[in-house]
GUBANU-981913 format. One record per residue (C-alpha): residue number from 1; residue in one letter; chain; x, y, z. Coordinates in steps of 0.05 Angstrom, whole numbers, plus 5000, padded with zeros to 4 digits. Example, Ala and Ser with C-alpha at 12.3 -4.5 7.8 and 13.67 -1.06 7.14 Angstrom:
REM residues 2
{num = 1	residu = A	chaine = A	x = 5246	y = 4910	z = 5156} $
{num = 2	residu = S	chaine = A	x = 5273	y = 4979	z = 5143} $
//
This chain:
REM residues 105
{num = 1	residu = M	chaine = A	x = 9331	y = 4841	z = 2846} $
{num = 2	residu = K	chaine = A	x = 9296	y = 4854	z = 2912} $
{num = 3	residu = K	chaine = A	x = 9356	y = 4893	z = 2936} $
{num = 4	residu = L	chaine = A	x = 9356	y = 4937	z = 2873} $
{num = 5	residu = T	chaine = A	x = 9281	y = 4949	z = 2878} $
{num = 6	residu = G	chaine = A	x = 9289	y = 4967	z = 2951} $
{num = 7	residu = L	chaine = A	x = 9346	y = 5015	z = 2936} $
{num = 8	residu = L	chaine = A	x = 9306	y = 5047	z = 2880} $
{num = 9	residu = T	chaine = A	x = 9247	y = 5058	z = 2927} $
{num = 10	residu = L	chaine = A	x = 9293	y = 5087	z = 2980} $
{num = 11	residu = L	chaine = A	x = 9324	y = 5137	z = 2933} $
{num = 12	residu = L	chaine = A	x = 9256	y = 5154	z = 2903} $
{num = 13	residu = V	chaine = A	x = 9228	y = 5176	z = 2969} $
{num = 14	residu = A	chaine = A	x = 9292	y = 5213	z = 2988} $
{num = 15	residu = L	chaine = A	x = 9294	y = 5253	z = 2925} $
{num = 16	residu = F	chaine = A	x = 9221	y = 5268	z = 2923} $
{num = 17	residu = L	chaine = A	x = 9224	y = 5295	z = 2993} $
{num = 18	residu = M	chaine = A	x = 9287	y = 5333	z = 2977} $
{num = 19	residu = A	chaine = A	x = 9257	y = 5365	z = 2915} $
{num = 20	residu = F	chaine = A	x = 9188	y = 5381	z = 2940} $
{num = 21	residu = A	chaine = A	x = 9189	y = 5382	z = 3016} $
{num = 22	residu = A	chaine = A	x = 9260	y = 5409	z = 3026} $
{num = 23	residu = P	chaine = A	x = 9239	y = 5470	z = 3067} $
{num = 24	residu = A	chaine = A	x = 9203	y = 5426	z = 3118} $
{num = 25	residu = F	chaine = A	x = 9257	y = 5373	z = 3123} $
{num = 26	residu = C	chaine = A	x = 9319	y = 5416	z = 3116} $
{num = 27	residu = S	chaine = A	x = 9305	y = 5472	z = 3164} $
{num = 28	residu = P	chaine = A	x = 9342	y = 5471	z = 3231} $
{num = 29	residu = G	chaine = A	x = 9305	y = 5429	z = 3283} $
{num = 30	residu = S	chaine = A	x = 9256	y = 5401	z = 3232} $
{num = 31	residu = E	chaine = A	x = 9279	y = 5329	z = 3242} $
{num = 32	residu = E	chaine = A	x = 9244	y = 5329	z = 3310} $
{num = 33	residu = E	chaine = A	x = 9184	y = 5368	z = 3285} $
{num = 34	residu = F	chaine = A	x = 9175	y = 5329	z = 3220} $
{num = 35	residu = P	chaine = A	x = 9207	y = 5261	z = 3224} $
{num = 36	residu = P	chaine = A	x = 9216	y = 5225	z = 3157} $
{num = 37	residu = P	chaine = A	x = 9156	y = 5180	z = 3142} $
{num = 38	residu = Y	chaine = A	x = 9202	y = 5121	z = 3126} $
{num = 39	residu = P	chaine = A	x = 9262	y = 5125	z = 3173} $
{num = 40	residu = E	chaine = A	x = 9291	y = 5060	z = 3147} $
{num = 41	residu = I	chaine = A	x = 9301	y = 5091	z = 3078} $
{num = 42	residu = P	chaine = A	x = 9369	y = 5125	z = 3071} $
{num = 43	residu = R	chaine = A	x = 9366	y = 5196	z = 3044} $
{num = 44	residu = I	chaine = A	x = 9416	y = 5240	z = 3010} $
{num = 45	residu = S	chaine = A	x = 9421	y = 5315	z = 3013} $
{num = 46	residu = A	chaine = A	x = 9416	y = 5362	z = 2954} $
{num = 47	residu = D	chaine = A	x = 9491	y = 5374	z = 2959} $
{num = 48	residu = Q	chaine = A	x = 9505	y = 5299	z = 2959} $
{num = 49	residu = C	chaine = A	x = 9461	y = 5291	z = 2898} $
{num = 50	residu = L	chaine = A	x = 9496	y = 5347	z = 2861} $
{num = 51	residu = T	chaine = A	x = 9564	y = 5317	z = 2879} $
{num = 52	residu = L	chaine = A	x = 9543	y = 5250	z = 2850} $
{num = 53	residu = L	chaine = A	x = 9515	y = 5282	z = 2787} $
{num = 54	residu = A	chaine = A	x = 9579	y = 5322	z = 2777} $
{num = 55	residu = N	chaine = A	x = 9620	y = 5258	z = 2771} $
{num = 56	residu = K	chaine = A	x = 9625	y = 5252	z = 2696} $
{num = 57	residu = D	chaine = A	x = 9664	y = 5186	z = 2699} $
{num = 58	residu = N	chaine = A	x = 9611	y = 5150	z = 2739} $
{num = 59	residu = S	chaine = A	x = 9549	y = 5193	z = 2735} $
{num = 60	residu = P	chaine = A	x = 9487	y = 5163	z = 2767} $
{num = 61	residu = I	chaine = A	x = 9422	y = 5147	z = 2731} $
{num = 62	residu = L	chaine = A	x = 9370	y = 5199	z = 2748} $
{num = 63	residu = I	chaine = A	x = 9298	y = 5174	z = 2746} $
{num = 64	residu = D	chaine = A	x = 9235	y = 5216	z = 2755} $
{num = 65	residu = V	chaine = A	x = 9181	y = 5170	z = 2783} $
{num = 66	residu = R	chaine = A	x = 9123	y = 5217	z = 2788} $
{num = 67	residu = L	chaine = A	x = 9056	y = 5194	z = 2761} $
{num = 68	residu = E	chaine = A	x = 9047	y = 5209	z = 2687} $
{num = 69	residu = K	chaine = A	x = 8997	y = 5265	z = 2698} $
{num = 70	residu = Q	chaine = A	x = 9042	y = 5298	z = 2750} $
{num = 71	residu = F	chaine = A	x = 9102	y = 5291	z = 2706} $
{num = 72	residu = E	chaine = A	x = 9067	y = 5321	z = 2645} $
{num = 73	residu = Q	chaine = A	x = 9038	y = 5380	z = 2683} $
{num = 74	residu = S	chaine = A	x = 9102	y = 5397	z = 2720} $
{num = 75	residu = K	chaine = A	x = 9148	y = 5453	z = 2699} $
{num = 76	residu = N	chaine = A	x = 9201	y = 5425	z = 2746} $
{num = 77	residu = K	chaine = A	x = 9240	y = 5371	z = 2710} $
{num = 78	residu = L	chaine = A	x = 9313	y = 5355	z = 2721} $
{num = 79	residu = P	chaine = A	x = 9355	y = 5355	z = 2658} $
{num = 80	residu = G	chaine = A	x = 9376	y = 5286	z = 2638} $
{num = 81	residu = A	chaine = A	x = 9325	y = 5251	z = 2681} $
{num = 82	residu = I	chaine = A	x = 9288	y = 5191	z = 2653} $
{num = 83	residu = H	chaine = A	x = 9214	y = 5185	z = 2669} $
{num = 84	residu = E	chaine = A	x = 9188	y = 5118	z = 2693} $
{num = 85	residu = D	chaine = A	x = 9120	y = 5096	z = 2720} $
{num = 86	residu = P	chaine = A	x = 9124	y = 5088	z = 2796} $
{num = 87	residu = N	chaine = A	x = 9071	y = 5033	z = 2793} $
{num = 88	residu = K	chaine = A	x = 9114	y = 4990	z = 2748} $
{num = 89	residu = V	chaine = A	x = 9181	y = 4988	z = 2785} $
{num = 90	residu = K	chaine = A	x = 9188	y = 4913	z = 2778} $
{num = 91	residu = Q	chaine = A	x = 9183	y = 4919	z = 2703} $
{num = 92	residu = W	chaine = A	x = 9231	y = 4976	z = 2690} $
{num = 93	residu = A	chaine = A	x = 9281	y = 4965	z = 2746} $
{num = 94	residu = K	chaine = A	x = 9311	y = 4906	z = 2709} $
{num = 95	residu = K	chaine = A	x = 9335	y = 4949	z = 2651} $
{num = 96	residu = Y	chaine = A	x = 9383	y = 4991	z = 2693} $
{num = 97	residu = D	chaine = A	x = 9454	y = 4972	z = 2710} $
{num = 98	residu = K	chaine = A	x = 9455	y = 4947	z = 2782} $
{num = 99	residu = D	chaine = A	x = 9527	y = 4970	z = 2789} $
{num = 100	residu = R	chaine = A	x = 9510	y = 5043	z = 2777} $
{num = 101	residu = T	chaine = A	x = 9481	y = 5091	z = 2827} $
{num = 102	residu = I	chaine = A	x = 9408	y = 5104	z = 2813} $
{num = 103	residu = I	chaine = A	x = 9375	y = 5166	z = 2840} $
{num = 104	residu = L	chaine = A	x = 9299	y = 5168	z = 2842} $
{num = 105	residu = Y	chaine = A	x = 9257	y = 5228	z = 2855} $
//
């Protein structure tokens, strides 16, 4: 369970940064200028995310973990994403298949 929770947290940070801070982290040379705040957390690129989502046979679970107020006020929501409370990961993480890829943003 700890491994799944850790993975969910890793993917959450990666996708949040990819979705909202992409210009800062994806521009050439930005890795040196703006190092990731949690270097131990693996990240995926937007292209890698799209490739995973395109796999209809083994499509990942896409979870939006913004705070409720941010989620409700946002016009930027990914189709098919499930909204979960980021403060209750231990409660909702158990309901997802640990054998599937889970992408958090």
